[in-house]
N, C-alpha and C positions, 0 to 999 in steps of 0.2 A: 834643176836638181841642185845646182850650186847655191842659189838663194834659199831654196827650201831647206837645205841642210843648215845654213846659217840661221834661218828663222827658227828651226827646231831647237838648235843649241842655245840661242839667245833667249828664247821664251822659257826654256827649261831653267836657265840661270836666273832670270828675273823672277820666276815663280818661286824659286828657292829663297831668294833674298828679300823680296818685297811683295806686298799686295798692291798690284798696279790698278789705278783707277784713272778714268778720263773725267776731268772736271768740267768746266764750261767749254762750249764749242759753238761757234757761229755757223750753224747749219745753213741758214739762209744765205749768208755771205759766201760760204764755200760752194753752194749750189750755183751761184752766179758766175763763178770763175769759168772762163772760156776753156774748154778741154784742150785747145791748141796753144794755150799760154805756156810760157816757161815759168814753172812754179818753184819758189825758193822758200823753204822753211827757215825762219830766223829765230834762233833759240838761245835762251840764257844758259849759262854753263855752270852747273852745280856739282857734277860728278863725272867720273870717267865712264859711267854707265849711261850718260845722256845719249850718246850715239846709238847704243844698242836699244835703249828704250824707245826712241823716236822711230828707228828703223822697224822695230817689231810692231809698233802700232800702225805703221803705214804700209808694211810690206804686202798685205793682202790686196791693197789697191794699186800700189806702185813700188817699183824699186828705185832707190835714190842714190845719189852720189854726194859724198860729203868729205870735206878736208879735215884732217886730223894732224896735230903737231907730232913731230918725231918722238917726243917723250913718251907717247902712247905705244911705242913699238916694243912692248914687253909681253911675254907669254903669260896667259893665253889671250889677252886683250887684242893683241895685234892680229891674230888669226881670225877672231870673231869680227873685227872691224873690216877686214878685207873681204870676207865672205858676204858681208852685208852691204858692200859697195863703197867702202871708204878708201881714201888714198891719203898718203902721208906727205906733208909739206914741211920744208925747212923755213920756219918763221924767222924773219929778220935776216935772211940770206942776202949778202951783198953781191952775189953772182948775177950780173946783168943778164946773161944768157938764160940762166935758170928761171929768173923772174919773168922773162919774155915768154919762155915755153909754158910756164904755169899760167900766165895771163891768157895766152892763146887757147890753152886747154879749157879754161873756165869760160871764155867767150864762145868757143865752139859748142860746149855743152849747153850754154844758155841759148844760143841761136838754134840749136837742134831740139830744144824742148825737153832736155833731160831734167828730171826733178832733182833738185839739189837741197842741201841743208847746210847752213853756216852758223857759226857761233861768233858773233861780232866781238865778244870780249877777248877772244883769242886764247884765253887760258882759264883754268878753274878759278871760281870765286873762293877765296880763303875764308871769308867771313859771312857769306850768304848774300852780300850786297852786289848789285850790278856794277861791273867795272866799266871803264871808258872803252868805247868801241874802237876796234882796229878796222880800218876801212879798206884794206888792200883788196880782198875778194869782192867787196861791194863795188869798188871802183872798176875792177876788171869786168864785172857784169854790166855796169852802167855806161862805161865809156864808149861802147859801140851800140847802145840802145837808141833806136830810131822809132819814135812814137807814131810816125806816119806810115810805116811799113813793117812787115815781118810780124813776129809774135809779140804779144803783150808780155810784160814781165811782171809777175805777181808775187809779192812777198807776203807770207803768212806768219804772223807772230805766234810763237809757241812759248808757253811758260811752264817750267817744271820745278817741282819742289819735293823734298824728301823729309820724312820724319827724322831720319838720320842717314848721312852719307857714309859710304865705305871709307872715305878718306878723312874722316873727322880728326883723327889723331895726327896724321901726317900733315894735314892743313894747319893745325895748331902749331906743330913743330916748325913748319916753314915760316911762320910769323916771327919765330925767335931767330934773329940773325946770327946768334952765337952758335946755333946748331949747325954742324958741318953737313954739307950736301952729300947725299949718297951717290955712289957710282952706279952705273947701269947694272953691274953684277949684284950690287947691294939691293937694288930695287927688285930684281928677279928673285933673289934669295928671300926678301921680305914677302913678296907675293906668294911664293911657294909655301912659306911658313904659315901665312894667313889661311891659305886653302887647306893645308893639312890640319891646322888647329880647328877650323870650323867643321871639317869632316869628322874629326875626333869627337867634337861636341855633339854632332848629329848622332853618331853611333852610341853615345852615352845618354842620349835623350836630354841633353842640357843646352841645346841650341835653339835660339829664337830668331825669327825674322827681324829685319831692320825697320819694320813698320810699314807705313804706306808711302807710295810715291804717286803723285797726282800730276797729270799733264793737261793743260788747257790750250785750246786753239782760238786765237783772236780773229778779228775781222781782216780779211785779205786786203792788201793795199796794191791797187793796180797802178803801175808806173805810167801807163798811157793816160789815165785820169789825173794822176799826180802832176805830170808834166803840163797838162792842159790847165789844171786849176792854178798852179803856182808859176806858170810861165817859165819853166826850167828847161835848159838845153844841156843835156849831159854830153852831147857831141861837141861841145865847145872845145876848140883846140887849145885854149888857154888852160893849162894844167892847174894852176893855182885857183882859178875861178871854179873849175869843175870839182876839185877836191873840196872846196868850201861847200858846194851844193851837196856832195856825197856825205860830208861830215854832218851837215844839217839834217839830212834824211836819217842817218844812223842815230 
């Protein structure tokens, strides 16, 4: 019931805002994925709706877990993300205990076969280009991966694009370093004004969708095959050597 409610709410929201389409999809590659594998969707980050979009497309087949930055803890996005299986993380936290608990949570989810989704960029793209990957979550998943036993770890690349993102104006403003940053209260206020404004346009018949959003699914990458092909050992106790391998994969 919990996920069904989240699915209905998120689908309703997406239907109002966009025409959602699935672009290319490697059906043959997806069919070859072992059902016992730990599957991780790896997605570029264009909009705050990315989480909701991917969850809606996958929820009929599987419920997933995904990490979201604390900046997304604004109404009503926070509530939707939670009912769809998201959890919030403090990126860049220097708290050793917190990082250890988060690492163990991700490792247990991976070892248990929980379907996950990650956004390697770690933050929204302000100009549409791919940002440099943040490898924290990837490292948590891979540091305990043993290709000779247990589940395979399979990464599925996901590409998303929009005719227009909801955050276009705020993204442009963020590129102007002279613009003062908004407080959390300011963000909530702006979100509410945005919703009210669009509802008013709908009532007057002057509202239009934001165009199309298209999601494409690439060829799955099996870590078991990857390790064998490139002779990589993610269990290497040398942290520097392991991080270099994770960075190369990212």
